[in-house]
C-alpha positions as CSV (number, residue, x, y, z in Angstrom):
1,M,0.0,0.0,0.0
2,P,2.8,2.5,0.7
3,V,4.3,1.8,-2.7
4,Q,0.9,2.6,-4.4
5,S,0.5,5.8,-2.3
6,S,4.0,6.9,-3.4
7,R,3.2,6.3,-7.0
8,M,0.0,8.3,-6.7
9,D,1.8,11.2,-5.2
10,R,4.1,11.3,-8.2
11,E,1.3,11.2,-10.8
12,P,-0.4,14.4,-12.0
13,L,-4.0,14.7,-10.9
14,V,-6.7,14.4,-13.5
15,S,-10.2,15.8,-13.0
16,V,-12.7,13.7,-14.8
17,V,-16.0,15.6,-15.3
18,T,-19.4,14.1,-16.2
19,P,-22.3,16.6,-16.5
20,F,-25.6,14.7,-16.5
21,Y,-29.3,15.3,-17.0
22,N,-31.9,12.5,-17.1
23,T,-29.4,9.9,-18.4
24,A,-30.4,7.0,-16.0
25,P,-30.2,4.3,-18.7
26,F,-26.5,5.0,-19.4
27,L,-25.1,6.8,-16.4
28,A,-24.0,3.7,-14.5
29,E,-22.0,2.4,-17.5
30,C,-20.3,5.7,-17.8
31,I,-19.4,5.9,-14.1
32,E,-18.1,2.3,-14.0
33,S,-15.9,3.0,-17.1
34,V,-14.3,5.9,-15.3
35,L,-13.8,4.0,-12.0
36,A,-12.2,1.1,-14.0
37,Q,-9.3,3.3,-15.1
38,T,-5.8,1.9,-14.6
39,Y,-4.5,5.4,-14.0
40,P,-4.1,5.8,-10.2
41,R,-4.7,9.5,-9.5
42,F,-8.0,11.1,-10.6
43,E,-11.0,12.8,-9.1
44,Y,-14.4,12.3,-10.5
45,V,-16.8,15.2,-10.5
46,L,-20.5,14.3,-11.3
47,V,-22.6,17.4,-12.0
48,N,-26.3,16.9,-11.7
49,N,-28.3,19.3,-13.9
50,R,-31.6,19.0,-11.9
51,S,-32.3,15.4,-13.1
52,T,-35.8,13.9,-12.5
53,D,-35.4,10.4,-13.7
54,G,-33.3,8.8,-10.8
55,S,-29.9,9.7,-12.3
56,R,-28.9,11.6,-9.2
57,E,-29.7,8.5,-7.0
58,I,-27.5,6.4,-9.3
59,A,-24.6,8.9,-8.9
60,A,-25.1,8.9,-5.1
61,R,-24.9,5.1,-4.8
62,Y,-21.5,5.2,-6.5
63,A,-20.3,8.2,-4.5
64,A,-21.1,6.4,-1.3
65,R,-18.7,3.6,-2.3
66,D,-15.8,5.6,-3.8
67,A,-14.2,8.6,-2.2
68,R,-12.9,9.8,-5.6
69,I,-16.4,10.8,-6.6
70,R,-17.8,14.3,-5.8
71,I,-21.4,15.2,-6.7
72,V,-22.3,18.8,-7.5
73,D,-26.0,19.8,-7.8
74,N,-26.8,22.7,-10.0
75,P,-29.1,25.2,-8.2
76,E,-31.1,25.6,-11.4
77,F,-31.4,23.9,-14.7
78,L,-28.9,25.1,-17.3
79,D,-28.8,24.6,-21.1
80,Q,-26.2,22.2,-22.3
81,I,-23.3,24.6,-23.0
82,A,-23.9,26.5,-19.8
83,N,-23.9,23.2,-17.9
84,F,-20.7,22.1,-19.6
85,N,-19.0,25.4,-18.7
86,G,-20.3,25.4,-15.2
87,S,-19.1,21.8,-14.7
88,L,-15.6,22.7,-15.7
89,G,-15.7,25.4,-13.0
90,H,-15.7,22.5,-10.4
91,V,-12.4,21.1,-11.5
92,S,-9.8,20.8,-8.7
93,P,-7.3,23.6,-8.6
94,D,-4.6,20.9,-8.2
95,A,-5.6,19.2,-11.5
96,R,-3.0,19.2,-14.3
97,Y,-5.4,17.6,-16.8
98,V,-9.2,17.6,-17.4
99,K,-11.2,14.8,-19.1
100,M,-14.9,15.3,-19.8
101,V,-16.9,12.1,-20.2
102,L,-20.5,12.7,-21.3
103,A,-23.0,10.7,-19.3
104,D,-24.1,8.5,-22.3
105,D,-20.5,7.8,-23.4
106,A,-17.7,5.7,-21.8
107,I,-14.0,5.4,-21.7
108,F,-11.8,2.3,-21.9
109,P,-9.6,1.2,-18.9
110,E,-6.3,2.5,-20.4
111,C,-7.7,5.9,-21.5
112,L,-6.4,8.2,-18.8
113,A,-3.1,6.3,-18.5
114,R,-2.3,6.5,-22.2
115,M,-3.4,10.1,-22.6
116,V,-1.6,11.4,-19.5
117,A,1.6,9.6,-20.5
118,L,1.6,11.3,-23.9
119,A,0.8,14.7,-22.4
120,E,3.6,14.4,-19.9
121,R,6.0,13.3,-22.6
122,E,5.0,16.2,-24.9
123,P,4.4,19.3,-22.8
124,S,3.6,21.5,-25.9
125,V,0.3,19.7,-26.5
126,A,-2.9,21.4,-25.5
127,L,-5.1,18.4,-25.9
128,V,-4.7,14.7,-26.4
129,S,-7.0,12.7,-28.7
130,S,-7.3,9.1,-29.9
131,Y,-9.4,6.8,-32.0
132,R,-12.9,6.2,-30.6
133,M,-15.8,3.8,-31.1
134,W,-18.6,5.7,-32.9
135,G,-21.6,3.6,-32.0
136,E,-21.3,-0.2,-31.4
137,E,-19.3,-1.0,-34.6
138,Q,-17.6,1.9,-36.2
139,V,-14.1,3.2,-35.3
140,D,-13.6,6.9,-36.0
141,G,-10.5,9.2,-36.0
142,G,-7.0,9.3,-37.2
143,G,-5.5,9.6,-40.6
144,L,-2.1,10.2,-39.1
145,S,0.9,7.9,-39.4
146,F,1.0,5.5,-36.5
147,R,4.5,6.8,-35.8
148,T,3.1,10.3,-35.1
149,S,2.1,11.1,-31.6
150,R,2.5,14.9,-31.7
151,V,1.3,17.2,-34.5
152,D,2.0,20.9,-34.8
153,G,-1.4,22.4,-33.9
154,R,-1.7,24.6,-37.0
155,E,-0.8,21.7,-39.2
156,A,-3.5,19.6,-37.4
157,C,-6.0,22.3,-38.3
158,R,-4.8,22.2,-41.9
159,R,-5.3,18.5,-42.1
160,M,-8.8,18.7,-40.7
161,L,-9.7,21.4,-43.2
162,L,-8.0,20.0,-46.3
163,D,-8.3,16.3,-45.8
164,G,-11.4,16.1,-43.6
165,L,-9.6,14.2,-40.8
166,S,-11.4,13.6,-37.6
167,L,-8.6,14.3,-35.2
168,T,-10.4,15.6,-32.1
169,G,-13.5,13.5,-32.2
170,A,-16.3,14.4,-29.8
171,Q,-16.4,15.8,-26.3
172,S,-15.6,12.4,-24.6
173,T,-12.6,11.8,-26.9
174,V,-10.1,14.4,-25.7
175,L,-8.0,15.2,-22.6
176,Y,-7.2,18.9,-22.0
177,R,-4.5,20.7,-20.2
178,A,-6.1,22.1,-17.1
179,D,-4.3,25.4,-17.1
180,L,-5.7,26.1,-20.6
181,V,-9.2,25.2,-19.4
182,R,-8.9,27.7,-16.5
183,A,-7.5,30.4,-18.8
184,R,-10.4,30.2,-21.3
185,R,-13.6,31.6,-19.9
186,P,-16.1,30.5,-20.9
187,F,-14.3,27.4,-22.3
188,F,-17.2,26.6,-24.7
189,T,-18.7,29.5,-26.5
190,P,-22.4,29.9,-25.7
191,G,-24.9,29.7,-28.5
192,R,-22.8,27.6,-30.8
193,Q,-23.8,24.2,-32.3
194,F,-20.3,22.8,-32.3
195,P,-18.6,24.4,-29.2
196,D,-16.2,21.5,-28.6
197,S,-14.9,21.6,-32.1
198,E,-14.4,25.4,-31.9
199,A,-12.6,25.1,-28.6
200,A,-10.3,22.4,-30.0
201,M,-9.5,24.4,-33.2
202,E,-8.7,27.6,-31.2
203,L,-6.4,25.7,-28.8
204,L,-4.6,24.2,-31.7
205,L,-3.9,27.6,-33.3
206,E,-1.6,28.2,-30.4
207,H,-0.5,24.7,-29.2
208,D,0.1,21.2,-30.4
209,L,-2.1,18.1,-30.7
210,G,-1.3,14.8,-29.1
211,F,-2.7,11.6,-30.6
212,V,-2.8,8.1,-29.1
213,H,-3.2,5.4,-31.7
214,E,-5.6,3.3,-29.7
215,V,-9.3,3.2,-29.3
216,L,-9.8,4.8,-25.9
217,S,-13.4,6.0,-25.8
218,F,-17.0,5.2,-26.9
219,T,-19.5,7.7,-28.2
220,R,-23.0,6.5,-28.1
221,T,-25.3,6.9,-31.1
222,G,-29.0,6.3,-31.5
223,N,-30.1,7.7,-28.1
224,D,-32.0,10.9,-27.4
225,G,-28.9,13.0,-27.3
226,T,-28.0,16.2,-29.1
227,W,-26.3,14.4,-32.0
228,T,-29.4,12.3,-32.6
229,T,-31.6,15.4,-32.9
230,Q,-29.1,16.9,-35.4
231,R,-28.0,14.1,-37.6
232,D,-30.8,14.6,-40.2
233,R,-29.8,18.2,-40.5
234,H,-26.4,17.5,-42.2
235,P,-24.4,18.7,-39.2
236,L,-21.0,17.6,-40.6
237,L,-21.5,19.7,-43.7
238,L,-22.4,22.7,-41.6
239,L,-19.4,22.0,-39.3
240,A,-17.1,21.8,-42.4
241,L,-18.3,25.1,-43.7
242,Q,-18.0,26.8,-40.4
243,R,-14.4,25.5,-39.9
244,V,-13.3,26.6,-43.3
245,E,-14.7,30.1,-42.8
246,L,-13.6,30.6,-39.2
247,Y,-10.1,29.0,-39.3
248,G,-9.2,28.6,-43.0
249,P,-8.0,32.2,-43.3
250,K,-5.6,31.6,-40.4
251,V,-3.9,28.4,-41.5
252,L,-4.4,27.9,-45.3
253,A,-2.7,29.5,-48.3
254,A,-4.9,31.6,-50.6
255,Q,-5.2,28.9,-53.2
256,E,-5.9,26.2,-50.6
257,L,-8.5,28.4,-49.0
258,A,-10.3,29.1,-52.2
259,A,-10.5,25.3,-53.0
260,A,-11.6,24.4,-49.5
261,R,-14.3,27.1,-49.6
262,A,-15.6,26.0,-53.0
263,R,-15.9,22.4,-51.8
264,A,-17.5,23.2,-48.5
265,R,-20.1,25.5,-50.1
266,R,-20.9,23.1,-52.9
267,D,-21.4,20.2,-50.5
268,Y,-23.4,22.2,-48.0
269,F,-25.8,24.0,-50.3
270,G,-26.2,20.8,-52.3
271,A,-27.4,19.1,-49.2
272,L,-29.7,22.0,-48.4
273,G,-31.0,21.9,-51.9
274,R,-31.9,18.2,-51.7
275,Q,-33.7,18.9,-48.4
276,L,-35.7,21.7,-50.1
277,L,-37.0,19.1,-52.5
278,R,-38.2,17.0,-49.5
279,R,-39.9,20.0,-47.8
280,P,-38.2,19.7,-44.3
281,D,-39.8,21.2,-41.2
282,P,-39.2,24.8,-40.2
283,D,-36.8,23.7,-37.4
284,F,-34.4,22.5,-40.0
285,W,-34.1,25.9,-41.6
286,R,-34.1,27.7,-38.2
287,W,-31.1,25.5,-37.2
288,H,-29.2,26.3,-40.3
289,R,-29.9,30.1,-40.0
290,Q,-28.4,29.9,-36.6
291,G,-25.3,28.0,-37.9
292,L,-24.7,30.4,-40.8
293,A,-25.0,33.4,-38.4
294,V,-21.8,32.1,-36.7
295,I,-19.8,33.0,-39.8
296,G,-21.8,36.1,-40.5
297,W,-23.9,34.7,-43.3
298,R,-27.6,34.8,-44.0
299,L,-29.6,31.8,-45.4
300,R,-30.4,33.0,-48.9
301,R,-33.0,31.5,-51.0
302,R,-30.9,31.8,-54.2
303,D,-28.1,29.7,-52.7
304,V,-30.5,26.9,-51.6
305,L,-32.3,27.0,-55.0
306,A,-29.0,26.7,-56.8
307,G,-28.2,23.7,-54.6
308,A,-31.6,22.2,-55.4
309,A,-31.1,22.8,-59.1
310,R,-27.8,20.9,-59.0
311,A,-29.4,18.1,-57.0
312,L,-32.3,17.8,-59.5
313,L,-29.9,17.9,-62.4
314,R,-27.9,15.0,-60.9
315,K,-31.1,13.0,-60.5
316,L,-32.1,13.6,-64.2
317,L,-28.6,12.7,-65.4
318,N,-28.4,9.6,-63.2
319,P,-31.9,8.0,-63.1
320,G,-30.5,4.6,-62.4
321,D,-29.0,5.8,-59.1
322,A,-32.4,7.2,-58.0
323,L,-34.0,3.9,-59.0
324,R,-31.5,1.9,-56.9
325,R,-32.2,4.1,-53.9
326,A,-35.9,3.7,-54.3
327,I,-35.6,-0.1,-54.6
């Protein structure tokens, strides 16, 4: 026991944070995945956002058995981004790293150990990422050489913009340096649809990216989470457009930026044009107006109609493809 205590004293403290609201079907699996970590020194902050489905009671049962768990109850209900930002405010002042694990996700036993080891070895990194399970079967992430564990941050931004690489995954994928979390207030920009992506890109403009070539986390799909409500709205195409417009001018050469913009705009408005032919509900257009406002754009009828015309032309020129989809 003294040997283990000595080792724990030498290891940097990691604050693992799980904000939760009415996630009773998944919360126990999430908590157990954190408690199963091989890394010896972490605290676990569970932040209850006024749950009414028994989630708080699940958290309390685990807290009663494990002193590493600390439960925080929000005095009032917060929207998701405000809840995430508030949760990060409860991180220990002694923590060197912060790992957020969403309540319907999970991390694998070596997650903290592998990520902290890389961060300690490469002090210039702002965040450490890895491969992840996207749903029950699909592995997401990467595109880097397996020999590469540290990437210049601006080069990582370039690769994501030019090659479409998924290097930072979702919220449960990455480990942050705690000093950078404390320095950025609010850490996640309110009112944004992809606040975790924006935070990662902005950190990488100034710092490097660490990448562990192992599957270290699990992102749940198909449940009633934010991604499920957005996936029929072509969120990845909106994200690609926002990224190019917000960060492309900072890391791409003029010719690269022009090509990336042309591709992002073609794909995005083509998708909106196809949706116009299907007459989507008003929430679809409201969501995209909000997303375009982030980059200072308005949703213009002529852009969508041009996308619809291109989509219709492709259907006319490829009737066999439409027939195969119908069958």
